[in-house]
N, C-alpha and C positions, 0 to 999 in steps of 0.2 A: 488711416485715416487718409485720404488724399490730400494735398496741399489746397485743391478745388472747392474740395468738402469743408475746408477749415475756414478757407474764406468767405464761403457762402455763409456760410454760419456767422461769421462777423459783418456780413453784409444784412442780412434778415437782422439782425441787433439793431443796425443802425436804422433799420426801416422804422424798429418797435420806436426808435427813440426819436426822432422826428415826429413821428405819428404822435407820441406821449407829449413831445415840447409842444407843439403848433398852438393848437387851438388853446391847451392850458397856459400859454403864454398872458394869453389874453385875461383870461380870468379874474387876477386881483385886479385888474385897471378898468372894469367895469364902471366902477362908480366914479373915474375919473372921465371914461366914456359920456355918461351919460349926463354931469356936470357940464363938458366940452359943449355936448351936443344939445344943452337945454332942455333934455327928455323927462318924461314922466316915467315914475317906478311899470305904470304896462306899457309906453312905449318900449321902454327898453326890453321889457321883457318878451313883447313880441319880435323884437328884430332880434334878440335871442334867439329866438322861436325859427327863424330862419335854417339856422344852423341843422337842429334833426330834420327840418320840414325837404331842406335838399338831399339827406339820406333817405328819407321814405318817398320820394318821389322818383329819384334816380337811382339809388344804390343800386336796384338790382343789375343794372346795366354793366356792374363791375367782372361779370360774369363770362361776358363776350367781349369783352377788355382783356380779361386773362386769355381768353381762350386764342385771341389775336395775338398778343404781344408776349404773353408769359406771365409767370407771376411775379419773378425777379425784375425785370423790365417795369412791368406797370407799376406795383409797390413803389421803386426807386424812383421810377420818372412822375409820379402822381405825387409822391411827395414832396419833392423836388419843386413842384409846380405849388403844393400847399405852401412851402416855405416861402416861394418869391411872392405869394400873393399875400403873405402876413403882415406887409408893413399897408399894405390899403386899409386896413382898419385903423389906422392912425390917421389915415388921410382922408379919412370917409367927413365930410363937411357936413351930411342931412342925414335923419332918418333912415332915409331911401337908399342911400349910399352904403350907411353900414349895415342895413339888412341885407343890401346885395351882398356886399364882401362877404359877411357871413355865410350867407347861402352859396357862394363859392367854394369857401372853406368847408362846408357843410360837406358838399359833393367832394372836394379831394379828400376828405376824412374817411369816407364811407367806402370810396374806390380803393386806397392804399389801405385802410383795413383787413378789409378781402384780400386782397392781392400779398400784405406782407404775412394773414396767418397762414396762405395756399403755399407761398413758398419757404414757411415755417414748415409746414407738415412733408414740404419735399424734399428740405435739408433731412427733416427728422429721418425720412424714412432711408436718407443715406448712413446716417448715425447708426441704426438700428435701435435707438431708445430713446424714450422719451425727452424733449428738449421744450417743446411747445408752453411749459407752465412757466419756464424758467424767462422764456420771451414775455409773457406774459407781467411776469414780475417787474422785467427791465422797464417795460410801456409805463409803470406805475411808480417808479424811479424816477423815470423821464420827466412824467407828470408833477412829481414833486418839486422838483430839480426847480422847473419851469414856474412853478407858483411860488415857490422862494425869492425865485429870482426876481418875478414878477410883483412881489408883495416888497423886497427889499426897493425896488425902482420906486413903487409909489413913495414909498418910507421918504426915500430920498430926495424924490419930486426929480425924478427923470423924466424928460419930454416923452409922450408915449413913440413918438414916431422913432427917437432916438432907441430906446428900450428893444420895441418890436425890430428895428430895421439892423441892431445889431445881432439880436440873437436869427432873425433871419440869414443873416450871412455867415452864420454857423452851422444851423441845419442845411444851406446847400452844399456847404463841402460835405457833413454826413452825408447826403443824398447822393452825392458824386460818387463818395465812396462805394455806397450800396450798390450803383448802377455799375461802378466797374468790376466786381467781385461778387457778386450773384449769378447763379446758375444760369447757361445760357440755354434759347431756345423754348419751345413750346414746353408745355404741359405734358407728361408722359399720359398716354393712354390708362384712364382708371378701369379696376377689371369691369366686364359686364356680367352682368348674371340674367342666363337667358330666363330667368322666370318671370322677370321683371315685364318682359314682352307679351307675357302670356294674357287673354283677357283677365280682364279685373286685378293687373298687376298694380305694381307702386308706383311708377315715374311719375315725377310734375309735382311741387308744388300744390298744385288746385286738386290733383286727386289726394295728395295727403291731406288735407283739410277734409273730403269727404270721406275717406276712409275712418280719421282719427280727429274729429274737428272737435270735443270734447277735451282729450288730454292736451291735445298740440291751444287750446284755447285757453287752459287754465293754465300752464306754464308759462303761456304768453302774457296772459293776467299775472302772474307772480313777477315776472320781470317788468314790467311797465309800472309798478309798484317800485318795486327796486331800482328801474332808470329812475323814475321822480325822484327819489331819495339820493341819489349820486348827483341828479342835474340840480339838488337845491342848495349842497355844498357847493357848485361851481357858480350859480347863476347869483345867489341871492347869499352868501355867509358872507361875504364881504361887507354888502349894502347893510344887513341884518345889524352887525357889528358897529359899524362906523355910523349908521341914520339912527337905529334905536336904542344900543347901548354906551354911544359916545365914544368908542374905541377910536385908536388913530389910525394913521393910513397905513402903518407896519401890520397891526394887530388886526386889524381889517381884513387882510390876505391870509389869516392863520387856519381859519377854520375849512375850508378847501386843503391849504397844508397839511393838518392834522387829518380830517378824512382821507385822504390820498395815503398818508403814512401809515394810518391804520389799516386801511385797505389792502394794501400791500404786505404785511406785518401776518393779516389771517390769509391771506392765499398762499405765502410760502408755509403758512402751517397747514391750510386746510386740508393736504390730499391725508395725512397723516389720522386730525381726527375724523374727518369723514369715516376714513377706514377702519376706525375703533367704534363710531358709535351711530353711522348709517347718516344717509344726508339729510333725512326728514326730521330727525331730532335735531342735529347742527342748523339746519336753516329754522326752525321754529326759536330755538334758543338763541339764535342771532339775530333777529326779527324783535324776539321781544326783549332783548338787550337794546337795541335801537329805538324801538317805543320806549321804554324807559330812559335810556339816556335823553333821547329830545324832548320828551313831553318833561323832563327836569330842569333841561337846560331854558326853556321857555319861562316855565314860570319862576324860576331865580333870574332869571333877564341880566346875567353878569358878561361881558367879559371873557373871562376866563370860561364859565362856564359854558359857554357858547362854545369856545373852543377844545374844551371836554366833552362835551354832548357831541360834537361831530367828530371828535376822535373815537369815541364808543361807537357812534354808528355806524362808522366805517367799517372799524371790527364785526360790528354785528351783520352786515350787509356783505361783506366780502365776498362768503361764496356763493352766493345767491345765483349768480349771472353764471360761472362754471357749470355749477349742478343744474343749472335750468337747460342748459345747453347740452351736458351730456345726456339728460331724460329725456329730454326732444330725440337726439340721436337713439334711445332705446323706445321709440313708441313703437308697438308692435303693428304690422301691416304698413309702415310707412320707412323708406330708406331713411338710414341716418343724415344723409346730405338736406333731404328734402323739409326732415323735419325740424331742422336747425335753420334752413331758409326760413320757414315760416313764422318760427318763432323768434328769430333775431329781427325779423321785419317788423312783426308786431309790435315787439317790446320796445322799438323806436318810439313808440308814441308817448311814451313818458317821458321822453326827453323834448317831444313835439308841445303837449298840453300843458305840460306844470309851468314852464315859466309865464307862459301868459296869466296862467290863472294866480300865479302867488301873486303877479303884479298889480293885478286887478283888486286883490284882497288888500294888498300893500298899500294902492291909493285912497283905497275908501277907509282904512281902520289902520294897519302896520303893516311892516315887513314880519314881525312876528308873529301876527294874527293868521300869515297867511305860509306862514313854515308850520303850525299845526296840521298843515297834509303830511308832514313827514311824520311822525308818530303814528296817523290813520293809515296811512301806506304801510308801516312798519307791519300794523294790526292786519290789515288784511294781508299781508305776506305769512302770517302766522297762520291763517285760514288756510291758504292754496300752499301751502310749505308739501301738505299729504299729496300734493300731484307730482312731486318728487321720486315716490317711493316706483320702484319697478314693477311692471304692471303684472300681475299674478301672484305678487310674493306680499310676504306680510314682514318685508322687512323694514327698520326701522326708519 
């Protein structure tokens, strides 16, 4: 293995760290942001929705950016931009400024996500063995670390600007390391299949939908449900524990941390479990665990139950996104890249729709009432898990 390739692996790990830590540093401070700006729950939820909205509107532009500057430069550069912009959230003087800051961060997040995954695949090709799963585990660890730090900062009353400014300074250094050690130059030319140029060929996301609308939409709906569940931990876990259950500032940050920790553990073990029991069985069992865990936590209505419920929910849904993308890349008649692009783009709807819906219910009833959407989404995932079955097989 050449020194250049080893450094490139460190660079792509750095990209995943920056991406995992940037937005997730804000998550435990949402109660502080809401109170400092005098926002309602619905207003906060709408501001949070600006983050996935940016990705939904402009995330597709990551492709031309990667083609122009290369995945390494794109991943490190956009990650650097997000880190520099992080303190803008603390400086926001109004709802509009907060929504605008989250919108821009959502844009950098979407572009960095695509670029760092592309660069990870490029480095993996050089290694000749899989390293991508480890990269996603790094992302989860960074997210958990950022969440714990944010919860501690909230518990000790650290000013928001000091907290986010300090995190941004560290992430800028990590991004510069990634920029220096990433593989240079544009992306290698992908292999070209002449069959894709024939009449009725399979090129492009629009043609992918026309060829296989049913399977792709079913997979997208599964990931919308999973994305909504994941977002509930990030956007509403802290507020639920603090407002509805009376937990302290530190405890309020723990649902998100517990969710991410157990999601990481689930993904580390996921490949072996799926190989043994099959994707459909694993997805259905996990979704059932999430439904029972969150349903029970909401009925018990205690901070410990909330943290435990979110931990088990994170474990339950940990494989849904990896399995969903893998299935999208195996849909007959559709190139893998096109299937993944369509399903991934539609999946962002879960992150866009859930925050304002839960916020609106929270203002009229309670945050706990809004979070009933989580076990409902898990039940939907149980029903849709069959879409993970490889086409034309009777596998589990």
